[in-house]
ZAROVO-192178 format. One record per residue (C-alpha): x, y, z; residue in one letter; residue number from 1. Coordinates in Angstrom, 2 decimals. Each point is the difference from the previous one (the first is absolute). Layout:
<pts>
     east    north       up  residuo  num
        X        Y        Z        A  NUM
...
</pts>
This chain:
<pts>
     east    north       up  residuo  num
     3.26    32.23   -28.80        M    1
    -3.72    -0.44     1.27        I    2
    -1.43     2.93     1.99        T    3
    -2.91    -0.17     2.11        V    4
    -2.52     2.91     0.22        P    5
     0.06     1.84     3.39        D    6
    -3.67    -0.82     0.59        K    7
     0.77    -3.84    -0.13        F    8
     3.28     0.18     2.08        Q    9
    -1.86    -0.48     3.18        F   10
    -0.85    -3.52    -1.13        L   11
     3.71    -0.88    -0.20        L   12
     0.81     1.87     3.13        D   13
    -2.56    -2.24     1.96        T   14
     1.69    -3.30    -1.38        V   15
     3.20    -0.94     1.68        V   16
     2.18    -2.25    -2.00        D   17
     2.47    -1.62     2.43        D   18
    -0.11    -2.73     2.54        S   19
     1.11     1.84     3.06        D   20
    -2.98     1.23     2.09        E   21
     0.69     2.97     2.02        P   22
    -1.54     0.45     3.32        V   23
    -3.03     2.46    -0.35        E   24
    -0.90     2.81     2.29        S   25
    -2.89    -0.38     2.35        R   26
    -1.97     2.65    -2.06        A   27
     0.51    -2.05    -3.08        S   28
    -1.17    -3.20     1.59        V   29
    -2.99     1.67     1.52        L   30
    -0.93     1.31    -3.31        R   31
     0.24    -3.35    -1.64        R   32
    -2.17    -1.46     2.67        R   33
    -2.73     2.75    -0.42        I   34
     0.04    -0.45    -3.82        V   35
    -0.10    -3.80     0.28        V   36
    -3.05     0.30     2.55        A   37
    -2.11     2.20    -2.22        V   38
     0.78    -1.90    -3.25        V   39
    -0.64    -3.36     1.48        L   40
    -3.40     1.19     0.92        I   41
    -0.60     1.49    -3.49        A   42
     1.38    -2.92    -1.63        G   43
    -1.75    -2.63     1.98        S   44
    -3.22     1.40    -0.55        V   45
     0.55     0.44    -3.80        T   46
     1.25    -3.61    -0.23        L   47
    -3.15    -1.25     1.90        G   48
    -2.30     1.99    -2.31        F   49
     1.85    -1.19    -3.11        S   50
    -0.47    -3.55     0.65        L   51
    -3.62     0.42     0.97        S   52
    -0.65     1.19    -3.49        I   53
    -1.72    -2.71    -2.17        E   54
     1.93    -1.83    -2.55        P   55
    -0.67     1.82    -3.34        G   56
    -0.52     3.40     1.40        D   57
     1.92     2.56    -1.93        S   58
     0.84     1.78     3.02        S   59
     2.15    -2.81     1.46        F   60
     3.29     0.94    -1.97        Y   61
    -0.04     3.59     0.61        P   62
    -0.46    -0.74     3.64        M   63
     3.02    -2.15     0.25        T   64
     2.17     2.29    -1.88        F   65
    -1.16     2.78     2.49        A   66
     1.06    -2.45     2.84        L   67
     3.41    -0.26    -1.72        A   68
     0.22     3.66    -0.03        A   69
    -0.75     0.31     3.80        I   70
     2.80    -2.35     0.80        W   71
     2.41     1.80    -2.29        L   72
    -0.92     3.36     1.30        V   73
     0.31    -1.30     3.61        G   74
     3.39    -1.48    -0.64        A   75
     1.71     3.14    -1.57        F   76
    -1.75     2.42     2.70        A   77
     1.39    -1.98     2.77        S   78
     3.47     0.71    -0.97        G   79
     3.03    -1.56    -2.04        P   80
    -0.65    -3.35    -1.49        I   81
     3.17    -2.19    -0.18        R   82
     0.54    -2.18    -3.17        I   83
     2.45    -2.16     1.58        G   84
     2.47    -2.59    -1.44        C   85
     2.52    -2.70     0.88        F   86
     3.31     1.78     0.73        P   87
     2.96    -0.68    -2.40        P   88
     1.27    -2.29    -1.13        P   89
    -3.31    -1.83     0.19        R   90
    -1.67     1.43    -2.93        G   91
    -1.66     3.15     1.36        G   92
    -3.37     0.86    -1.49        H   93
     0.05    -2.56    -2.80        V   94
     0.51    -2.85     2.62        Q   95
    -2.72     1.49     2.26        A   96
    -2.35     0.04    -2.74        A   97
     0.86    -3.39    -1.38        G   98
    -0.44    -1.61     3.54        I   99
    -3.19     1.74     0.45        G  100
    -1.45    -1.40    -3.23        I  101
     1.18    -3.54     1.01        I  102
    -1.42     0.21     3.43        V  103
    -3.31     1.18    -1.48        G  104
    -0.08    -2.80    -2.47        L  105
     0.69    -2.48     2.79        I  106
    -2.82     1.50     2.27        L  107
    -2.31     0.02    -2.82        G  108
     0.69    -3.74    -0.69        A  109
    -0.74    -0.50     3.89        I  110
    -3.23     1.75    -0.39        F  111
    -1.01    -2.12    -3.17        V  112
     0.73    -3.28     1.92        V  113
    -2.24     1.50     2.92        G  114
    -2.55     0.91    -2.67        G  115
    -0.17    -3.69    -0.92        L  116
    -0.96    -0.87     3.57        V  117
    -2.35     3.03     0.62        I  118
    -2.08    -0.65    -3.09        R  119
    -1.00    -3.49     1.59        E  120
    -1.40     1.95     3.11        I  121
    -3.29     1.96    -1.04        P  122
     0.01     2.78     2.69        P  123
     3.58     1.05    -0.86        L  124
    -0.39    -0.48    -3.65        R  125
    -2.85     2.40    -0.10        D  126
     2.15     2.69     1.64        F  127
     2.65    -0.48    -2.84        I  128
    -2.61    -0.14    -2.54        A  129
    -1.52     3.29     1.13        E  130
     3.39     1.77    -0.58        V  131
     0.72    -1.77    -3.31        L  132
    -3.58     1.03    -1.35        D  133
     1.24     3.51    -0.28        H  134
     2.91    -1.06    -2.23        A  135
    -2.56    -1.86    -2.42        D  136
    -1.85     3.36    -0.85        T  137
     2.94     2.03    -1.35        G  138
     2.52    -0.70    -2.93        G  139
     3.23    -1.67     1.06        L  140
     2.05     3.13    -0.54        A  141
    -2.32     2.19     2.24        L  142
     0.12    -2.76     2.69        V  143
     3.70    -0.34    -0.19        L  144
     0.52     3.87     0.23        A  145
    -2.27     0.32     2.87        T  146
     1.65    -2.80     1.86        A  147
     3.52     1.18    -0.53        I  148
    -0.58     3.63     0.85        V  149
    -1.66    -0.82     2.98        N  150
     2.86    -2.63     1.07        G  151
     2.69     2.86    -0.55        I  152
    -2.04     2.40     1.97        A  153
    -0.50    -2.25     2.99        E  154
     3.81    -0.72    -0.06        E  155
     0.76     3.63     0.06        L  156
    -2.37     0.64     2.78        F  157
     0.10    -3.03     2.28        F  158
     3.72    -0.95    -0.54        R  159
     0.98     3.57    -0.49        G  160
    -2.02     2.50     2.07        A  161
    -1.43    -2.56     2.81        V  162
     3.37    -1.91     0.23        Y  163
     2.00     3.17     0.40        S  164
    -2.63     1.33     2.63        A  165
     0.86    -2.82     2.18        F  166
     3.76    -0.19    -0.56        K  167
     1.72    -1.21     3.13        G  168
    -3.20    -1.50     1.39        H  169
    -0.50    -3.47    -1.72        A  170
    -1.09     1.61    -3.39        P  171
    -0.23    -3.40    -1.64        V  172
    -2.71    -1.06     2.47        I  173
    -1.96     3.44     0.16        F  174
     0.17     0.58    -3.59        S  175
    -1.30    -3.47    -0.84        T  176
    -2.60     0.26     2.71        L  177
    -1.26     3.40    -1.25        I  178
    -0.06    -1.32    -3.65        Y  179
    -2.19    -3.02     1.04        V  180
    -2.34     2.18     2.04        I  181
    -0.36     2.51    -2.86        A  182
    -0.50    -3.08    -2.47        T  183
    -2.93    -1.38     2.25        L  184
    -1.85     3.18    -0.62        A  185
    -0.90    -1.85    -3.25        S  186
    -2.03    -2.41     2.14        G  187
     1.66    -2.99    -1.58        N  188
     1.77    -2.31     2.52        P  189
     2.02    -1.62    -3.09        M  190
     1.43     3.44    -1.08        L  191
     1.01     0.53     3.81        G  192
     1.79    -3.35    -0.12        F  193
     1.66     0.72    -3.13        A  194
     1.21     3.28     1.54        A  195
     1.71    -1.66     2.74        I  196
     2.12    -2.06    -2.11        L  197
     0.75     2.61    -2.63        L  198
     0.41     2.63     2.77        G  199
     2.52    -2.02     1.88        V  200
     2.16    -1.04    -3.04        V  201
    -0.06     3.76    -1.20        C  202
     0.78     1.28     3.32        A  203
     3.10    -2.23     0.36        L  204
     1.08     0.93    -3.47        E  205
    -0.41     3.69     0.97        R  206
     2.29    -0.63     3.13        R  207
     2.51    -1.95    -1.96        A  208
     0.32     2.58    -2.72        T  209
    -0.85     3.27     1.77        A  210
    -2.56     1.02    -2.50        G  211
    -3.13    -0.84    -2.04        V  212
     1.54    -1.15    -3.35        L  213
     0.27    -3.65     0.71        A  214
    -3.55    -0.01     1.86        P  215
    -1.51     1.81    -2.98        A  216
     1.47    -2.56    -2.50        F  217
    -1.17    -2.89     2.20        T  218
    -3.74     1.40     0.11        H  219
     0.16     0.53    -3.78        I  220
     1.08    -3.56    -0.68        A  221
    -2.39    -1.40     2.46        W  222
    -2.80     1.98    -1.30        T  223
     0.72    -1.13    -3.58        L  224
    -0.38    -3.70     1.18        V  225
    -3.17     0.94     1.88        M  226
    -1.58     1.55    -2.94        V  227
     1.21    -2.30    -2.70        L  228
     0.03    -3.45     1.70        V  229
    -2.53     0.03     3.04        L  230
    -3.07     0.66    -2.08        P  231
     0.63    -3.10    -1.93        L  232
    -0.63    -2.01     3.18        L  233
    -3.35     1.49     0.96        F  234
</pts>
């Protein structure tokens, strides 16, 4: 039997592993919204600063890991984060993760097709190249680790904390809108456009599965396509 040290138990206590979402008290919702507001400011500023760093600067990767830490701290500080799943007999967590991967790969393929078009439009191509330049300055393992960690952190915060903060008030719309606004802090409109598509898809998965598991796997799969395939087009 595996035992969990008391000092780590709080992490398990903040992760709810079922698909039934109880109604939260006004105090809990207010706390979520306050935490979300504070973390959004901190995260947006950090994102903007990280993407303003010149490619090749050694501070880029520490800064992006710091950004992931901000999203993660904000997610868990806001309250319980729901894993979610498809209820039996439809496969539970396994099916939720599998569907998340499939959706992510399909979304990635759509972005690749879009990339074939965008690379023929110089102004838009430059925005994509600006982001990809950072991926050319680190080893593949570091680039993948950075992208995946940030993707998971974003899902825990935006489809976890932010979505729950607007539960009952069009959370798909508001969580996506906030995700796009935060992403636009990067100053790159193409990242904002990507955030619209990715945000809507992941928010709909969050609603369908009552948790962040499926959206997280979608984000991971999409990230792998973006990191491994998209650079080949530019």
